[in-house]
Each structure stands twice: as structure tokens, then as C-alpha cells.
C-alpha positions in Angstrom: 1.8 -19.7 -24.5 5.1 -17.0 -24.9 5.7 -13.2 -25.6 8.8 -12.2 -26.4 10.2 -8.7 -26.4 12.4 -8.3 -29.3 15.0 -4.9 -29.1 11.6 -2.1 -28.1 12.7 0.9 -27.4 10.3 3.9 -26.8 11.1 7.4 -26.8 8.8 10.6 -24.9 10.4 13.5 -26.5 14.5 13.4 -26.2 13.6 10.7 -23.7 14.2 6.9 -23.9 11.6 5.4 -21.8 12.4 1.4 -23.2 15.8 1.1 -24.7 16.1 -2.1 -26.7 14.3 -4.7 -24.4 15.0 -8.0 -24.8 12.7 -11.4 -22.7 10.7 -13.7 -23.0 8.2 -14.7 -20.8 5.9 -17.9 -20.5 2.5 -19.8 -19.6 2.7 -20.7 -15.7 5.0 -18.0 -14.5 4.3 -14.9 -12.3 7.3 -11.8 -13.4 7.5 -9.1 -11.3 9.0 -5.5 -12.6 10.9 -3.9 -10.8 12.1 -0.3 -11.1 12.2 3.3 -9.3 10.2 5.7 -10.5 10.7 6.5 -14.3 12.3 3.3 -15.1 9.9 2.9 -17.4 7.7 -0.2 -16.1 4.1 1.4 -16.4 6.0 1.9 -20.1 6.7 -1.6 -21.0 2.8 -2.7 -18.8 1.1 -0.4 -21.8 3.4 -1.7 -24.6 2.5 -5.0 -23.4 -1.1 -4.5 -23.4 -1.1 -2.8 -26.7 -2.1 0.5 -25.5 1.3 2.1 -26.6 3.2 1.3 -29.7 7.2 0.5 -29.4 9.2 3.1 -31.6 10.8 0.2 -32.8 11.6 -3.6 -32.5 8.3 -5.7 -31.9 6.6 -8.0 -29.0 5.8 -11.0 -30.2 2.8 -13.8 -29.0 2.9 -16.7 -29.9 5.4 -15.5 -33.1 2.8 -13.3 -34.0 3.1 -9.3 -34.0 1.0 -7.9 -31.4 2.3 -4.3 -32.6 1.1 -5.1 -36.1 -2.2 -7.0 -34.0 -3.0 -5.8 -31.3 -6.1 -7.7 -31.5 -4.4 -10.9 -31.4 -3.3 -9.6 -27.6 -7.1 -8.5 -26.8 -7.9 -11.6 -27.2 -6.0 -13.4 -24.1 -5.7 -10.6 -22.2 -6.7 -9.2 -18.7 -5.7 -5.8 -17.8 -5.3 -3.9 -14.9 -3.7 -0.3 -15.0 -2.8 1.6 -12.1 -5.7 4.0 -11.5 -8.6 1.5 -12.2 -11.6 3.4 -14.2 -15.0 2.5 -12.4 -18.5 4.0 -12.9 -19.2 5.6 -9.0 -22.8 5.7 -9.5 -22.7 1.2 -10.6 -23.1 -1.1 -8.2 -20.5 -3.8 -8.0 -22.2 -6.3 -9.8 -23.9 -3.9 -12.2 -20.0 -2.7 -13.1 -19.2 -5.8 -13.7 -22.0 -7.4 -15.4 -21.5 -4.3 -17.9 -17.6 -5.6 -18.1 -18.6 -8.4 -18.7 -20.9 -7.7 -21.9 -18.0 -5.6 -23.6 -15.9 -8.8 -23.2 -18.7 -10.2 -25.6 -19.1 -12.9 -22.3 -22.8 -14.1 -23.0 -25.4 -13.4 -20.0 -25.4 -16.9 -18.3 -21.2 -17.0 -18.6 -21.2 -13.9 -17.5 -23.3 -14.2 -14.3 -21.7 -17.3 -13.3 -18.1 -15.9 -13.8 -19.1 -13.4 -12.0 -20.5 -15.2 -8.7 -17.1 -17.0 -8.7 -15.0 -13.6 -9.0 -17.0 -11.9 -6.1 -17.1 -15.1 -3.9 -13.0 -15.0 -4.3 -12.1 -11.5 -4.1 -14.5 -11.4 -0.5 -17.2 -8.5 -2.7 -20.1 -10.9 -2.2 -21.5 -9.2 0.4 -21.2 -5.3 -1.3 -22.0 -6.8 -4.8 -25.3 -4.6 -4.5 -23.3 -1.5 -2.7 -22.4 1.6 -5.5 -18.9 1.7 -6.4 -18.4 5.6 -4.6 -18.7 4.1 -1.5 -16.0 1.7 -1.8 -12.3 1.8 -0.2 -9.4 2.0 -2.4 -8.5 -2.2 -1.7 -12.0 -2.7 -2.7 -12.2 -1.1 -6.0 -9.1 -2.3 -6.9 -10.0 -5.6 -6.2 -12.9 -4.5 -8.2 -10.3 -4.0 -11.0 -9.3 -7.8 -10.9 -12.5 -8.8 -11.1 -12.8 -7.4 -14.2 -9.1 -7.9 -15.4 -10.0 -12.0 -14.5 -13.5 -11.9 -16.6 -13.4 -13.9 -19.6 -10.6 -16.4 -18.2 -7.4 -14.2 -20.1 -4.4 -16.3 -20.5 -2.2 -13.4 -20.3 -3.1 -11.2 -17.0 -0.8 -7.4 -17.3 -0.8 -5.8 -14.0 0.4 -2.1 -12.9 1.4 -1.7 -9.7 -1.6 -3.8 -8.3 -1.8 -2.5 -4.6 -0.8 1.5 -4.0 -2.3 2.4 -1.0 -3.8 -0.7 0.1 -3.5 -1.8 4.1 -1.4 -4.9 4.4 -4.1 -7.2 4.5 -5.9 -6.0 1.0 -2.0 -6.6 -0.2 -1.5 -10.2 0.5 -5.6 -10.7 -0.3 -4.6 -9.5 -4.1 -1.2 -10.9 -3.6 -2.0 -14.8 -3.1 -4.8 -14.3 -6.2 -2.4 -13.7 -8.3 0.4 -16.4 -7.6 -2.6 -18.6 -7.9 -3.6 -17.0 -10.7 0.0 -17.7 -12.3 -0.4 -21.6 -12.5 -2.0 -21.4 -15.9 -0.9 -18.3 -17.2 1.3 -15.3 -17.9 1.0 -12.6 -14.7 3.1 -10.1 -15.4 3.1 -7.8 -12.5 4.8 -3.9 -12.1 5.5 -3.2 -8.3 8.2 -0.6 -6.7 7.3 -3.0 -3.5 9.7 -5.3 -2.8 7.5 -7.8 -0.5 4.8 -7.7 -3.2 6.5 -9.8 -5.2 8.9 -11.6 -3.1 7.5 -15.0 -2.3 5.3 -15.4 -5.7 7.6 -14.5 -8.6 9.5 -17.2 -10.9 11.1 -14.5 -12.8 12.2 -9.8 -12.0 12.6 -7.9 -14.2 15.0 -4.8 -12.8 14.7 -1.6 -15.1 16.5 1.5 -14.9 16.4 4.9 -16.8 14.6 2.9 -19.3 17.5 -0.3 -19.9 16.8 -3.8 -19.0 19.8 -4.8 -16.1 18.4 -7.9 -15.3 16.4 -11.0 -16.1 16.1 -14.0 -14.1 15.1 -16.1 -10.9 14.7 -14.1 -7.8 17.2 -16.5 -5.9 20.2 -15.9 -8.7 19.4 -12.0 -7.9 20.1 -12.1 -3.9 23.0 -14.1 -4.8 24.9 -11.1 -7.3 24.2 -9.3 -4.3 26.0 -11.6 -2.0 28.9 -9.5 -0.3 27.5 -6.6 -0.5 25.2 -5.5 1.9 25.9 -3.9 5.3 24.7 -3.4 8.6 26.5 -0.5 11.2 25.4 1.9 13.8 25.1 5.7 13.0 24.3 8.4 15.4 21.1 10.1 16.1 21.9 13.1 14.4 23.2 11.5 10.8 21.5 12.6 7.6 20.4 9.0 6.0 19.2 10.4 3.3 22.8 11.5 2.1 23.7 8.0 2.4 23.0 6.1 -1.0 22.0 2.2 -0.9 20.2 2.0 2.4 17.4 -0.4 2.1 16.4 0.1 6.0 17.2 1.8 9.1 16.2 1.9 12.4 15.7 4.3 15.1 17.3 3.0 18.8 18.5 4.8 21.9 21.7 4.1 21.0 21.7 5.4 17.3 20.4 4.8 14.3 20.4 1.2 12.5 21.3 1.3 8.8 20.7 -1.6 6.1 22.9 -0.4 3.1 23.8 -2.1 -0.1 27.6 -1.2 -1.0 29.9 -2.9 -2.5 32.3 -1.4 -0.6 32.6 -1.4 3.6 30.8 2.1 4.2 32.1 2.2 7.6 34.6 0.7 9.9 32.4 -0.7 12.0 30.1 -2.2 9.1 29.3 -6.2 8.9 28.6 -8.3 6.0 24.8 -9.6 6.2 22.6 -11.8 4.0 21.0 -9.9 1.3 16.8 -10.2 1.1 15.1 -9.5 -2.4 15.0 -5.9 -1.7 18.6 -5.5 -1.3 19.2 -7.0 -4.4 17.2 -5.2 -6.4 18.4 -2.0 -5.0 22.3 -3.4 -5.5 21.1 -3.3 -9.2 19.8 -0.7 -9.3 22.4 1.3 -8.0 25.4 0.0 -10.2 25.5 0.7 -13.7 25.8 -3.7 -14.7 23.7 -5.5 -17.1 22.9 -9.3 -16.2 21.3 -9.9 -19.0 
């Protein structure tokens, strides 16, 4: 299975949310879409999920336009929006049964899939608990179960770990990695650690433009020589520095890790980049690598 975006553009008012985006995704891959707030991540996700239509360009699923024929995508997609809409007075089991019927699963097959998903997502013990009593992480897991009902060939996931604790993020991250073995999994996030170990490809968006598409390793290589560590005084205004990927307060001052093409301080020394450094390197610059 293959998804191809051809010159996809979308405007809201006078502002481009996406501008002439071109890329291709294939089965057996996990694609991480990263970028700052307002970069166009959610717009791209919604176009792929056929919730929005591009103003120009096209999206092809196995050479068929899903802009002209959205049902072609709807037959094979599992979609998790950023804000999961649940019925609070239903239990997890009742809600999943309801969604299985909407997806056209017969009662026997729906029950079989729901049982498996409840076990996989560690929700079996709360199957009969009302959704209004669920934590944010539990609700996200229910949303992922809904997305996986019907064994979709394409999973489109928008910011799945926002507000979750570290253990819940790991659970969801590992599950999505497993799903990517036989599917196309497209995940938007601004939490780089969520995709660092599992993404086969990274898309970096900035102000609606696609700056990079490729492997995490290649992206890290592009940032080599542009990541620095050095110490600044305790009263330094870190917010005034651009490209800071991390900082640490110490008794001696503040240890700063900064992405910059030129040495930011005479004391700065080069260090090996991480994927987060590399994404900042790409978003701070204007060059495109697609």
C-alpha cells in the first residue's frame, strides 16, 4: 500500500497551513511528523484522514485520489484525533461495541477484536467502568482501540501522548511500533522522544512547508557540527537564546545545549546531535532537504 501527496496546499484565510507538500508513505513504515505549533501537522493529518480537503494538489492511495474518492481511504483507515470524543456514560466495553457496529463489524468478529484490544491495551480490568471515570491515559488507550478496530491498513494518529505520564507514553509508543510492521502508521507529535526509537521516516514541517523527509539517522547527520554545550551564569535569560534544546541548573551556573551553525560562545564545545537537536536544527533554518 502506498500514499502519495502531490503538491498539497491548504489555506486558512490568507495564511498557508500547508504549501505544496510532496511525499510518499509505504506499508511497513512508521512516519513521524514533527514541527512547532502551527507548523501544519494537524492540517496534514486531517487531510490524510479525509476530514479536510486540500485547496490544491492531490492525495493518492494506491493511485486513487482520496480527495475525489474519500471512501477509498475511509475503508482502510484507523484515525485517532488529538481530542478523543467519547460517550462518558458508556463503559469502555459498551463504547467499543458501539464503534465496532459503526465500522460494520458483525457481532462475533467485533467481540473477538474488542477482547483482544482490551487485553493488549491493559483495559480489561476496567471494561465495565464508565468512561467518565477514566484518566487521560486510559481515554487515549480507548481511542487507540477504536482506531484499531477493523484491522485498518493505515493508522493516522494526531498527538497521541499529550498529557500522558511517561509509562503511558511508553505503552502507546510500543504498541504503535508493533502496528507499523504491517501497516502505514503516520503519527504527528511535538514530543521527539515519542518517535526517536520507532520512526522509520521523519517529516519536519515549518510554517506549512515540508523541510525534510527521510530517516532519523540522516537528519541527525545533517545537524552534525552544529550542536554545542557550554555554561552561562545563573542570571542568564535562557529565553533570549535561540535553538536551546536543553539546559540544566547547577551550582556553578546553567549548562546549556544549543543548536547553532556558528559557535555561540567562546567556551562552547561541539557535541554529537540527538534527534531533538536535529529537528531544532531543521526548524531554526530555512533550508529544505526534500
